[in-house]
N, C-alpha and C positions, 0 to 999 in steps of 0.2 A: 505494499501499500503505500502512495506517495503521500507527501504533505498536504498537498491541495486536491486529493480525492475527492471527486465529486463537486468540487467548486467550478462557478462560471466566472472566467475572467474576460475583460474587455481590454485590449491592448492597442494604445496609440503610438503612432508614430513610427510605425516599422517602414522602412524604405529599401534597405540593402541587408545581405546578410551578416554585414559587420555591425550593423546598430545595435544598441543597447536593447532596443524593444524587442528584436529579431530573438535575441538570446533569451531574452525573459520570456517570451511567448513559446519559444521551444522547451525550456527548462519547465515551464508551468505544465505543458502536455505531458512531459516525461513525468512529472509528479501526480498527474491524474486529473487535471483541470480541462475543462472545454473551453476554447479559446476563440474569441471572435476579435478581429482586427480592425482598425480604422486607417484610413489613408488619406492623403489630400495630393492634388496635382498629378503625379505621374502614378494613376492607379493602375494601369496596365503593369507596371513593373512592380507594384506593392503585391499585385494579385499572383504574380509569378513567384514571387518571393514566398508567399503564403503557401504555395504548393511545395516548397522545399522543407517545410516543417515536418515533423513527426507524422502529423495528421494535418491534410490540407484544412485551413481555416477561413470561414467566410470573411469578406472584405467590406466594410462600408464606408463609404467617403465621408470626410469630417473635415470640413473648413472650421476652425474655431473661432473665426471673425463673421461666421454666418451665422445670423440668428435662426434662419430657417433650418439649417443643418443641426443645430442644437436642441431647437424646439422639437424636432421630429427623432431625435436619436433614440432614445427610450423605445417609441414604437417599432423603429428600425431594427434595434437589438432584440426585442422581443418576437421579431418574426425567426430569429436565431436561436435563442435561449429563452426560458421562462422567467429569467430573471439574473441579478450579478452578484455575486459575492466580493468582487474584487475589480479595481480599475486602475490601469498603469499609465500615468501621464509622460509620456516621452516626446514633448513637443518644445521645440524653442526654433526663434528665428529673428535675426536682425538684420536689416539693411546693411549692405556695405559700408555705407557711410556712418554707421553708427560704430564700426570696428575699424582697428588698425592705426589707432592714434590720433583719429580726427575727433576726439572726444570734445573739445571745446568748440568746433564749428558745427556739431550735428543739430539737423533740425528738429523741433519738438516733433514734427510729423512722424520722422522716422525714430524717434525715441519712443513715440507712443506705440509705433507699429512692434518694436521689439517689447516692450512692456506687455503689450496687449496679447500677443502671442505666446510670449515665453512666462509670464507670471500670471495675470488675470485668467488666462485660460484654465488655470488649475481649478479656479473657482467656479467659471462656467462650465467646465466638462463635469466636476462633482455635482453641480447643482442638476445637470442635466441627465445624470444617471441616477441620482438620489431616487425617484420613483421605484427603481428597478433594486434597491437595497433595504426592502421594509424592516428586515429583520437585522441591519447592521451589515457592516462590510469593512473593506480596507482600500484605502486610496494610497497608492504609491507614486511619488513623482521622481524624476530624474533631475539631479541637482548638480553644479559643480562650485567648488568653495566659494562664497562672496565674502569671506572675512577680510579679504586683502585686495588691492587694486592690481590685476594682472595686466602685463603689457599687452597692448593690443585688444584686450577682451572689451573694454569700453563700456558702452552701454550695454551690453550683454550681461556684464558683471552688475550692473545696475539690476538689470531684470531678474537676475538670479537672485540677489538680495531680496527683491520682491517677490520672488516665489517661495523663499524661506519665510517670510513673514506672512505670505497668504495661507501657507501651510499650517502656521501657529494658528490663525484665526480661524481656520476652517476645524481644526481639532477643538478649539474653544467651542465654537458653536454648533457642531456636531456630534459631540461626544454623546449628548442624552438620546441622541439616534443611533448610539453604538456603531458609529463611524468611525475608524481611525484614519489618521492623515499623517503620513510620515514621508520622509524623503530619503533617496540614497544618494550620497555626494560622491560621485565615482573620479578616480583617477582619468587623465585624458585617453581617450582610445582614438585611433586613426579611422573614424567614421567619416562619412560623406559630409556631415555638418561641421566636423572639426577642420576638414581641409579647407572650408571656407574663411576660417580664422586668419588673418594675416599672423605671422610671427608664430604660429603654431609650433615650432621647431623648438621654441624656446622653453614650450612645457615639457617637451621630449627631454631635453637635456636637464631640466630641474628634477624630475621624476626619476630619472638614471642616477643621480647621487644623492638624493635625500630620503626616498622611500625606504626604511628600514628593511621591509619585508620584500622589498624588491617590487618592480612594475613592468608588466607587458604591455606594450602601447598597441598589440595586435591582438587583446585577448579581453572581450568584453564580458567574458562569462563571470568573472568574481563580482563584478557589479551586479550582472542579471541573477545570480544567487541569492545576494543581497535582496532584490525585489521580492522574489519568491518567497524568500523567509518572511519578510514583512506582510505578503500576502496569506500566508498560513495562520493556524490558529495558536503558533509557538509563540507570540507576542501579543496576547489578549489586552494587556494594558497598557501597552507601548503607543501614544499617539503625541505630536506634535515635535517628533525627534527627527533629527537629521544623524542617519548612520554612514559612518564616512567607511568606504570601500576604496582605499587609494593607496593601499600598501604602508599605512602609517605617516604619510607624507604630511598630513596637517598637524601632526604632533611634534613636528621636529622644527627646530628654530633655524634662523639663516647662519 
């Protein structure tokens, strides 16, 4: 028996086999869960990737900036499963002008896009799926440490700080409904999203030298395992938490 036996999990943000979301979906299936995926934009690619899971999973289109997509999400999920026990939020985006050292010149329009997609969407996704979790559930988001200012990360770093705060407030307001809300703060991995960050190579060199347990930039599985653990019943009283899966990098001083 797996730790997610019989659970129904919605995983957002799958784009390639290198993504955290794909590995979380794969491990969730291996641990006994029924998985539904969402994607945005390159839907044919997401559907191809979904077929590479241990069990092919249905794929729903979801643009977190589209109110119609959010308003109809619960009904569309119900066409695939009769409810949810967990949701994985693996969604982030910032326009190129919001990254790469142009922090002082980025327009509010581009900043608002980064915050909307990368932080506010945790709240909107959670509320869109709340009717599917009447008996409680677990919401897990993917994070990157927002305690410091990273070179080139700029407004995405601000958005991640907003994501962390959003998770705490969701935990506060949804606890009475037995909804747990936690984040996994992962070390950097060479995903498609990471490749769009100017100066990503600086992240690589930092983790190579400072993570006491070591860190493989080509392996999303450790972080995915953290996601699956938080989706399970093994953390029944943990909410508002940020679990670091980064080789211990966050605990080591410069």
